[in-house]
C-alpha positions as CSV (number, residue, x, y, z in Angstrom):
1,M,84.2,106.9,107.9
2,R,82.3,104.0,106.4
3,L,79.0,104.0,104.5
4,K,76.6,101.7,106.5
5,Q,73.2,102.5,105.0
6,L,71.4,104.5,102.4
7,K,67.8,105.6,102.7
8,I,66.0,106.8,99.6
9,K,62.4,108.0,99.2
10,N,60.5,109.6,96.3
11,F,63.5,109.1,94.0
12,R,62.5,107.6,90.6
13,G,61.2,104.1,91.2
14,Y,61.8,104.2,94.9
15,K,58.5,105.7,96.1
16,E,58.5,104.2,99.5
17,E,61.4,104.7,101.9
18,T,64.0,102.0,101.1
19,V,66.9,101.2,103.4
20,V,69.9,99.7,101.7
21,E,72.7,98.0,103.7
22,F,76.3,98.3,102.6
23,D,79.4,96.1,103.3
24,E,83.0,96.4,102.2
25,L,81.8,94.9,98.9
26,T,78.2,95.3,97.9
27,A,76.7,94.0,94.6
28,F,73.3,94.9,93.3
29,I,71.7,92.2,91.1
30,G,68.5,92.6,89.1
31,R,66.9,92.7,85.7
32,N,67.4,95.7,83.5
33,D,65.5,98.8,84.6
34,A,64.9,97.2,88.1
35,G,66.6,100.2,89.8
36,K,70.2,99.0,90.3
37,S,71.8,102.1,88.8
38,T,69.3,104.4,90.7
39,V,71.0,103.4,94.0
40,L,74.4,104.3,92.7
41,E,73.2,107.5,91.2
42,A,71.4,108.5,94.5
43,L,74.8,108.2,96.2
44,E,76.4,110.3,93.5
45,I,73.8,113.0,94.1
46,F,74.4,112.8,97.8
47,F,78.2,113.0,97.7
48,N,78.9,115.0,94.6
49,N,75.8,116.0,92.6
50,K,78.1,116.3,89.5
51,I,78.2,113.3,87.2
52,V,74.5,112.8,88.0
53,T,72.6,115.8,89.3
54,C,69.2,115.9,91.0
55,E,66.5,117.1,88.6
56,R,62.8,117.8,89.1
57,E,62.0,114.8,86.8
58,D,63.7,112.5,89.3
59,L,60.7,112.9,91.7
60,S,58.7,109.7,91.8
61,V,55.5,109.7,89.7
62,G,52.3,109.7,91.7
63,V,53.6,110.7,95.1
64,D,51.9,113.4,97.2
65,D,55.2,114.9,98.5
66,D,57.2,117.3,96.3
67,S,60.6,116.4,97.8
68,I,63.3,113.7,97.3
69,Y,64.9,112.3,100.4
70,I,68.5,110.8,100.3
71,S,70.1,109.9,103.6
72,C,73.5,108.3,104.3
73,I,74.3,106.6,107.6
74,F,77.9,106.2,108.6
75,D,79.9,104.2,111.1
76,E,83.6,104.0,111.9
77,L,83.4,107.6,112.8
78,P,86.3,110.0,113.5
79,Q,87.5,110.1,117.1
80,E,87.4,113.9,117.2
81,I,86.3,116.8,115.0
82,T,86.9,120.6,115.0
83,I,83.6,122.5,114.8
84,D,85.1,125.7,116.2
85,S,88.6,126.8,115.4
86,T,89.6,126.9,119.0
87,S,89.4,123.3,120.0
88,T,88.4,119.7,119.2
89,T,85.3,117.8,120.3
90,T,83.4,114.6,119.4
91,L,80.2,113.8,117.5
92,S,78.9,112.1,120.6
93,A,79.7,115.0,122.9
94,E,77.9,117.4,120.6
95,N,74.8,115.1,120.4
96,L,75.2,114.6,116.6
97,L,74.6,110.8,116.5
98,N,71.3,109.1,115.8
99,S,69.5,106.8,118.3
100,D,71.7,103.9,117.1
101,G,74.9,105.7,117.6
102,Y,75.6,106.4,114.0
103,L,76.1,109.6,112.0
104,E,73.0,110.1,109.8
105,I,73.0,112.9,107.2
106,K,69.8,113.6,105.3
107,K,69.6,115.7,102.1
108,I,66.2,116.9,101.0
109,F,65.7,118.1,97.4
110,K,62.5,120.1,97.0
111,C,61.5,119.7,93.4
112,T,59.8,123.0,92.8
113,T,62.7,124.1,90.5
114,A,64.3,122.3,87.5
115,K,67.6,121.8,89.4
116,P,66.7,121.5,93.1
117,K,69.4,122.3,95.7
118,P,69.5,120.2,98.9
119,S,68.7,121.3,102.4
120,I,71.0,119.4,104.7
121,R,70.0,117.9,108.0
122,I,71.7,115.8,110.6
123,V,69.3,113.2,112.2
124,C,70.5,113.0,115.8
125,N,69.4,112.2,119.3
126,H,69.5,115.8,120.5
127,P,68.2,117.9,123.5
128,V,64.8,119.5,122.7
129,D,64.6,121.7,125.8
130,E,64.5,125.5,125.4
131,G,67.9,127.0,126.0
132,F,69.7,123.8,125.1
133,K,68.5,122.7,121.6
134,D,70.2,125.4,119.7
135,L,73.7,125.5,121.2
136,L,75.5,124.4,118.0
137,L,73.9,127.4,116.2
138,L,75.1,130.0,118.6
139,K,78.2,132.2,118.2
140,Q,80.6,132.6,121.1
141,K,79.0,135.9,122.3
142,D,75.6,134.3,122.3
143,L,76.9,131.2,124.1
144,K,78.4,133.3,126.9
145,E,75.1,135.2,127.3
146,R,73.2,131.8,127.4
147,A,75.6,130.6,130.1
148,I,75.1,133.8,132.1
149,S,71.3,133.5,131.8
150,L,71.4,130.0,133.2
151,N,73.5,131.1,136.2
152,I,76.4,128.8,135.3
153,D,79.6,129.4,137.3
154,E,82.0,131.1,135.0
155,S,84.9,129.2,136.5
156,S,83.5,126.0,135.1
157,Y,84.3,126.8,131.5
158,D,86.8,128.6,129.3
159,K,85.1,131.8,128.0
160,R,87.4,131.7,124.8
161,N,86.3,128.1,124.0
162,N,82.9,127.3,122.4
163,V,83.2,123.6,123.1
164,S,83.9,124.3,126.8
165,I,80.9,126.7,127.1
166,R,78.6,124.2,125.4
167,K,79.8,121.4,127.6
168,A,79.2,123.5,130.8
169,I,75.7,124.5,129.6
170,L,74.7,120.9,128.9
171,A,76.2,119.7,132.2
172,S,74.1,122.3,134.1
173,N,70.9,120.3,133.5
174,S,70.8,116.6,134.3
175,D,67.1,116.2,133.3
176,L,67.4,117.1,129.7
177,N,64.9,115.6,127.2
178,F,66.5,113.9,124.2
179,E,64.6,113.1,121.0
180,E,65.6,112.2,117.5
181,V,65.4,115.4,115.5
182,E,66.5,116.7,112.2
183,L,69.1,119.4,112.9
184,E,69.3,121.9,110.1
185,V,73.0,122.5,109.2
186,D,72.8,124.6,106.1
187,K,71.8,127.8,107.8
188,E,74.4,130.4,108.3
189,D,75.3,129.8,111.9
190,A,75.1,126.0,111.6
191,K,77.1,125.6,108.4
192,K,80.3,125.2,110.4
193,V,78.9,121.9,111.8
194,Y,78.5,120.3,108.4
195,V,81.7,121.8,107.0
196,A,83.6,120.1,109.8
197,I,81.9,116.8,109.2
198,E,82.2,117.0,105.4
199,T,85.9,116.8,105.6
200,F,85.6,113.2,106.9
201,L,83.0,112.0,104.4
202,P,84.3,109.3,101.9
203,I,85.3,110.1,98.4
204,Y,82.7,108.7,96.1
205,A,83.8,107.7,92.6
206,L,81.1,106.5,90.2
207,F,81.9,104.8,86.9
208,Q,78.9,104.5,84.7
209,S,78.4,101.8,82.0
210,D,76.7,104.1,79.5
211,R,79.0,107.1,79.6
212,S,79.4,108.9,76.3
213,S,82.8,109.4,74.8
214,S,84.0,112.9,74.7
215,D,87.3,114.7,74.3
216,S,87.7,114.7,78.1
217,D,87.1,111.0,78.1
218,K,85.5,110.9,81.6
219,E,85.7,107.2,81.8
220,I,89.5,107.4,81.9
221,A,89.8,110.9,83.4
222,D,87.8,110.1,86.5
223,P,90.1,107.3,87.9
224,M,93.0,109.6,87.2
225,S,91.2,112.4,89.1
226,I,90.9,109.9,92.0
227,A,94.6,109.3,91.7
228,V,95.3,113.1,92.0
229,A,92.8,113.3,95.0
230,Q,94.5,110.5,96.8
231,A,98.0,112.0,96.2
232,L,96.8,115.3,97.7
233,Q,95.4,113.5,100.7
234,E,98.7,111.7,101.4
235,L,100.5,115.1,101.1
236,Q,98.0,117.0,103.2
237,A,100.4,118.0,105.9
238,E,102.9,119.4,103.5
239,I,100.1,121.2,101.5
240,E,98.7,122.7,104.7
241,K,102.2,124.2,105.5
242,I,102.4,125.7,102.0
243,K,98.8,127.1,102.3
244,I,99.5,128.7,105.7
245,E,102.8,130.2,104.4
246,V,101.1,131.6,101.2
247,Q,98.3,133.1,103.3
248,K,100.8,134.6,105.7
249,R,102.9,136.2,103.0
250,A,99.9,137.4,101.0
251,T,98.3,138.9,104.2
252,E,101.5,140.7,105.0
253,T,101.5,142.3,101.6
254,A,97.9,143.3,102.0
255,E,98.6,144.8,105.4
256,Y,101.6,146.8,104.0
257,T,99.2,148.1,101.3
258,L,96.7,149.2,103.9
259,A,99.4,150.8,106.0
260,K,100.4,152.9,102.9
261,L,96.8,153.7,102.2
262,K,96.4,154.9,105.8
263,E,98.9,157.6,105.1
264,M,96.6,159.0,102.4
265,D,93.1,158.1,103.7
266,E,93.0,156.8,107.3
267,D,89.2,156.3,107.4
268,L,89.2,154.2,104.2
269,A,92.1,152.1,105.4
270,S,90.5,151.5,108.8
271,S,87.4,150.1,107.1
272,L,89.3,147.5,105.1
273,I,90.3,144.0,106.3
274,P,92.5,141.4,104.4
275,E,90.5,138.2,104.0
276,F,90.7,135.0,102.0
277,K,87.3,134.4,100.6
278,S,87.6,130.7,100.1
279,E,89.9,127.7,100.6
280,P,92.2,126.9,97.7
281,K,91.1,124.1,95.4
282,F,94.3,122.2,94.9
283,D,92.6,119.3,93.0
284,S,91.6,121.7,90.2
285,L,95.3,122.6,89.7
286,F,96.3,119.1,88.6
287,K,94.9,117.5,85.5
288,L,96.1,113.9,84.8
289,S,95.2,112.0,81.7
290,I,96.4,109.0,79.7
291,K,97.4,109.6,76.1
292,S,98.0,107.2,73.3
293,D,101.5,107.5,71.8
294,D,100.0,107.8,68.3
295,D,98.0,110.9,69.4
296,I,94.7,109.0,69.0
297,S,92.4,109.9,71.9
298,I,91.6,107.0,74.2
299,N,87.9,107.7,73.8
300,K,88.3,106.9,70.1
301,R,89.7,103.4,70.8
302,G,86.4,101.7,71.6
303,S,84.6,100.9,74.9
304,G,86.5,97.6,75.4
305,V,89.9,99.4,75.4
306,R,88.6,102.2,77.7
307,R,87.2,99.7,80.1
308,L,90.4,97.6,80.0
309,I,92.2,100.7,81.3
310,L,89.6,101.0,84.0
311,L,90.1,97.3,84.9
312,N,93.8,97.8,85.4
313,F,93.2,101.0,87.4
314,F,91.4,98.9,90.0
315,R,94.1,96.1,89.8
316,A,96.8,98.8,90.4
317,E,94.8,100.2,93.3
318,A,94.5,96.8,94.9
319,E,98.3,96.2,94.7
320,R,99.1,99.8,95.8
321,K,97.0,99.4,98.9
322,L,99.1,96.3,99.9
323,S,101.9,98.6,100.8
324,E,99.9,101.6,101.9
325,S,100.5,102.4,105.5
326,D,97.8,104.9,106.4
327,R,94.8,106.8,104.9
328,N,92.8,109.5,106.6
329,K,89.9,109.4,104.3
330,S,87.7,106.6,103.0
331,I,86.9,106.0,99.3
332,I,83.9,104.3,97.7
333,Y,84.3,102.9,94.2
334,A,80.9,102.4,92.5
335,F,81.0,100.6,89.2
336,E,78.0,100.0,86.9
337,E,78.2,96.7,85.0
338,P,82.0,96.2,85.1
339,E,81.6,93.2,82.7
340,T,80.6,95.5,79.8
341,S,82.7,95.0,76.7
342,Q,85.1,92.7,78.6
343,H,86.3,89.2,77.7
344,P,85.3,86.6,80.3
345,S,88.9,86.2,81.5
346,H,89.1,90.0,82.1
347,Q,85.8,89.9,84.0
348,K,87.4,87.4,86.4
349,L,90.5,89.6,86.8
350,L,88.3,92.6,87.5
351,V,86.3,90.7,90.2
352,E,89.5,89.6,91.8
353,A,90.7,93.2,91.9
354,F,87.4,94.3,93.5
355,L,87.6,91.5,96.1
356,E,91.2,92.5,96.9
357,L,90.4,96.2,97.1
358,S,87.4,95.6,99.4
359,T,89.7,94.0,102.0
360,K,91.7,97.2,102.3
361,E,91.2,99.6,105.1
362,N,89.0,102.6,104.3
363,T,87.8,101.2,101.0
364,Q,84.4,100.1,99.8
365,I,83.3,98.7,96.5
366,I,79.8,98.9,95.0
367,L,78.8,97.0,91.8
368,T,75.8,96.4,89.6
369,T,75.5,93.5,87.3
370,H,73.0,91.2,85.6
371,T,75.7,88.8,84.2
372,P,75.8,85.2,85.5
373,A,79.6,84.9,85.1
374,L,80.2,87.9,87.3
375,G,77.4,87.3,89.8
376,G,78.5,83.8,90.5
377,L,82.0,84.9,91.6
378,L,80.7,87.3,94.2
379,P,80.4,86.5,97.9
380,T,76.9,85.7,99.0
381,S,77.1,88.3,101.8
382,S,77.7,91.1,99.3
383,L,74.6,90.4,97.2
384,R,71.5,92.6,97.1
385,L,68.5,91.8,95.0
386,V,66.7,94.8,93.3
387,E,63.1,94.2,92.3
388,K,60.7,96.4,90.6
389,N,57.1,96.3,91.8
390,S,54.8,99.2,92.7
391,S,57.9,100.6,94.4
392,A,61.4,99.4,93.8
393,S,62.9,97.4,96.6
394,V,66.3,96.1,97.8
395,S,66.8,92.9,99.8
396,G,69.5,90.5,100.8
397,G,70.8,88.0,103.4
398,T,68.4,85.1,103.1
399,D,68.4,81.8,101.2
400,D,65.1,82.9,99.5
401,V,66.8,86.1,98.2
402,L,69.9,84.1,97.0
403,Q,67.6,81.7,95.2
404,K,65.8,84.7,93.5
405,I,69.2,86.1,92.5
406,I,70.2,82.8,91.0
407,D,66.9,82.6,89.1
408,T,67.3,86.2,87.9
409,L,70.9,85.7,86.7
410,G,70.3,82.1,85.4
411,I,73.3,80.7,87.2
412,L,73.6,76.9,87.0
413,P,75.4,74.7,89.4
414,S,78.6,73.0,88.3
415,V,78.1,70.0,86.0
416,I,78.4,66.9,88.0
417,S,78.8,63.5,86.4
418,N,76.5,60.6,87.4
419,E,79.5,58.6,88.3
420,V,80.7,61.1,90.9
421,K,80.5,59.7,94.5
422,A,81.8,62.8,96.3
423,L,82.9,66.4,95.7
424,V,85.7,68.6,96.9
425,L,85.0,72.3,96.4
426,V,88.2,74.2,95.8
427,E,89.1,77.8,94.8
428,G,90.6,77.4,91.3
429,K,91.9,75.2,88.6
430,T,95.4,75.2,90.0
431,D,94.0,73.3,93.0
432,I,93.1,70.4,90.6
433,V,96.8,70.3,89.6
434,F,97.7,70.4,93.2
435,F,95.6,67.4,94.3
436,N,96.1,65.3,91.2
437,H,99.9,65.3,91.7
438,L,99.6,65.0,95.4
439,C,97.4,61.8,95.0
440,K,99.7,60.5,92.3
441,I,103.0,60.6,94.4
442,L,101.2,59.3,97.5
443,K,99.8,56.3,95.7
444,E,103.1,55.6,94.0
445,N,104.7,55.6,97.4
446,G,102.1,53.2,98.8
447,E,100.6,55.7,101.3
448,I,97.1,55.7,99.8
449,D,95.3,53.0,97.7
450,K,93.4,55.2,95.4
451,T,93.6,58.6,93.8
452,F,90.6,60.9,93.7
453,K,90.0,59.9,90.1
454,D,90.0,56.2,91.1
455,A,87.6,56.9,93.9
456,N,85.3,59.1,91.7
457,I,85.9,62.2,93.8
458,A,85.5,65.3,91.7
459,L,87.3,68.6,92.3
460,I,85.0,71.5,91.6
461,P,86.6,75.0,91.3
462,T,84.2,77.6,92.5
463,G,86.4,80.7,92.9
464,G,86.0,80.5,96.7
465,C,83.5,78.8,98.9
466,D,81.6,81.9,100.1
467,N,80.4,82.9,96.6
468,L,77.1,82.4,94.8
469,K,78.4,79.6,92.6
470,S,79.6,77.5,95.5
471,W,76.3,78.2,97.4
472,I,74.1,76.8,94.6
473,T,76.6,73.9,94.1
474,M,76.3,73.0,97.8
475,K,72.5,73.3,97.7
476,T,72.5,70.9,94.7
477,V,74.7,68.3,96.2
478,D,72.8,68.5,99.5
479,Q,69.6,67.9,97.6
480,F,70.9,64.8,96.0
481,G,72.8,63.6,99.1
482,I,76.3,63.7,97.5
483,P,79.0,64.0,100.2
484,F,81.3,67.0,99.8
485,A,84.2,68.8,101.4
486,I,85.8,72.2,101.2
487,F,89.5,73.0,100.7
488,L,90.8,76.6,100.8
489,D,94.1,78.4,101.1
490,S,94.4,80.1,104.5
491,D,95.8,83.3,102.9
492,K,97.5,84.0,106.2
493,L,100.4,86.5,106.2
494,H,101.3,85.6,109.8
495,A,100.6,82.6,112.0
496,S,98.1,84.4,114.1
497,D,96.0,85.8,111.2
498,N,92.3,85.1,111.1
499,T,91.4,85.4,107.4
500,K,88.1,85.3,105.5
501,N,88.9,81.8,104.3
502,I,89.6,80.6,107.8
503,S,86.2,82.0,108.9
504,T,84.5,80.3,106.0
505,V,86.0,76.9,107.0
506,N,85.1,77.4,110.6
507,K,81.5,78.3,109.6
508,N,81.2,75.1,107.6
509,L,82.7,73.0,110.3
510,K,80.0,74.3,112.7
511,H,77.4,73.0,110.2
512,G,79.0,69.6,110.3
513,R,80.7,69.8,106.9
514,L,84.2,68.5,106.2
515,A,86.4,71.6,105.6
516,F,90.1,72.4,105.5
517,C,92.4,75.4,105.4
518,T,96.1,75.1,104.7
519,R,98.3,75.7,107.7
520,K,100.6,77.8,105.4
521,R,99.6,80.8,103.3
522,E,98.7,79.0,100.1
523,A,99.6,75.9,98.0
524,E,102.7,77.5,96.6
525,N,104.2,77.6,100.1
526,Y,104.5,73.8,100.1
527,L,106.9,73.9,97.1
528,H,110.4,72.7,98.0
529,P,113.2,75.2,97.7
530,D,115.4,72.5,95.9
531,I,113.2,73.0,92.8
532,F,114.5,76.5,92.6
533,F,118.1,75.6,93.4
534,L,117.8,77.1,96.9
535,F,117.8,80.5,95.2
536,F,115.4,81.9,97.9
537,I,113.9,80.8,101.2
538,I,110.3,79.4,101.2
539,T,108.7,80.1,104.5
540,D,105.1,79.3,105.7
541,F,103.8,82.8,104.9
542,N,106.0,84.6,102.4
543,D,104.8,85.4,98.9
544,V,106.3,82.5,97.0
545,K,104.6,83.5,93.7
546,E,106.3,86.8,93.8
547,E,109.6,85.2,94.7
548,V,109.4,82.8,91.8
549,K,108.4,85.6,89.4
550,Q,111.6,87.5,90.5
551,F,113.6,84.3,90.1
552,D,112.7,83.1,86.6
553,G,109.9,85.4,85.3
554,T,107.1,82.9,85.7
555,D,103.6,84.4,85.7
556,K,102.4,84.4,89.3
557,N,99.2,82.5,88.3
558,K,101.3,79.7,86.7
559,V,103.9,79.1,89.5
560,L,102.1,76.1,90.9
561,V,101.1,74.6,87.6
562,K,104.7,74.8,86.4
563,N,106.5,73.6,89.5
564,W,104.2,71.4,91.6
565,P,104.5,68.4,89.2
566,K,108.3,68.4,89.9
567,M,107.7,67.6,93.6
568,T,108.8,64.2,94.9
569,V,107.0,62.5,97.8
570,E,110.2,63.1,100.0
571,Q,110.0,66.8,99.2
572,L,106.3,66.8,100.0
573,H,106.8,65.3,103.4
574,Q,109.5,67.7,104.3
575,Q,107.3,70.7,103.4
576,E,104.1,69.4,105.0
577,R,105.6,68.1,108.3
578,Y,104.7,69.9,111.5
579,I,104.4,69.3,115.3
580,D,100.9,69.6,116.7
581,D,99.9,70.9,120.1
582,S,100.4,67.5,121.7
583,G,104.0,67.3,120.4
584,D,103.2,64.7,117.8
585,E,104.6,64.8,114.3
586,R,102.0,65.2,111.6
587,L,101.9,65.2,107.8
588,E,99.3,67.8,106.9
589,L,98.5,67.3,103.3
590,T,98.8,63.5,103.4
591,E,96.2,63.4,106.2
592,I,93.9,65.8,104.4
593,V,93.9,63.5,101.3
594,R,93.2,60.5,103.4
595,E,90.2,62.3,105.1
596,L,88.9,63.3,101.7
597,L,89.1,59.7,100.4
598,G,87.1,58.8,103.5
599,L,84.1,60.6,101.9
600,V,83.5,57.5,99.7
601,E,84.8,54.8,102.0
602,T,82.2,52.6,103.6
């Protein structure tokens, strides 16, 4: 299940109903006190109501209503759910989806008490006809009576199956009237509906920027709690078997006890029934923390150290999910101002971890920031501008909004020399090493007349050509009429993959821009195996950086910088050569260099 939208109304600065769109990665940009954290805390209240709880003081000042409204809309819904213990059904079949076909859950907090509790509604396109609008609220006995009262053929449904009875009742009338209603699911007979749905809701983990340090060190404990929760999810089948067996054995003991009691007081024994009052809370049984070897609490080590641990929690999560095969439940990581107390290099690593995590199935990332260094690295599609006027507002998706974000953060385009005649936007500084040596050996071999430096072509690392920094750079060069091109790694793991970078290149090609993606996975896949004494095979799509690391211990980020200058032109041609669809032999990188040089040729 994936969070698609949030609706908030009467919550702090959000007096008017505000609809917030979410993607796999969503970043809220705005000035201090604009309302960025409010969005994340509204989600915390909706999902958990623990780290942040709804309080009477959260009601917006000056509104006529006495209630706070927080709604979440979800897509990527489960294929089936179990509302009744007897059988499975679907959200659609039970008319629990809104008019757009999504699951919309609305929580209303009536602020007449200091700690208001929510009433829970499902906003759905539902029958409103008498005799049909309350089917989900009826027990089996009442459903049977309803079917009889409507003269439904008993052979058309299974009397022991609530789903079957409801289906037969609904099918009996082809002229039902449907309207979008708010179905109350916190009343006694309707609770089973929400309980069934709640098991599919994402885990929401909020990491606040201003958490106080305590002995429990929540900033560290919370990610570890997430680790426990995820482990329990992955072992759910085994845990369920244990739970059933424990319940079975305990019930048998209780029944033996009642059998003995019957010998002494039959009436009393007959009035007693063994029952488990609640489901076991396995997550409360496991407490994981990280302890310093000198017995100094982590919370005493300073915010920078604590946040560094958090940074590497997310980096570890990103790597773990590379090998993860399946997850039943989604998770949302929400992180306020991740740049707090972090060195700029650590900020970049953190963003890379978030970007990596956001590509994994069943994972969403939500960030807030007001730092140019962080905001500039984020994809433009992820950005949401938060503004504070008479009512706080959230917007995104347009050039005007992106320009406001740039003005808010104070992001400047890359510095471009007056002598530059053309630009090539690349991902990182290693691409500069890549092209400089490429041009050098091609010029020495007489295959090109000039290097990029000779031609005054500048290589500009932007961290990716879909982020805010690249957007403002492209806007700037367009304004001054400077020709430019884009060069990205394909990031393909297989020949047939269609990656984000490939999509970015195709989008720019449609706009008439010169743009390239490597045919192979990344620049390191063009290294020649002779450099490594044929110790391992280099294919088009294997992880060469990892292979080299295992071979000689080189840091993965330095593999290209260390080894690419060793490449000869002969080795280059061997690695870049391919046969195109017409059967012709081509030299991929050599041809790209020539096309890029063409930017300044008249």
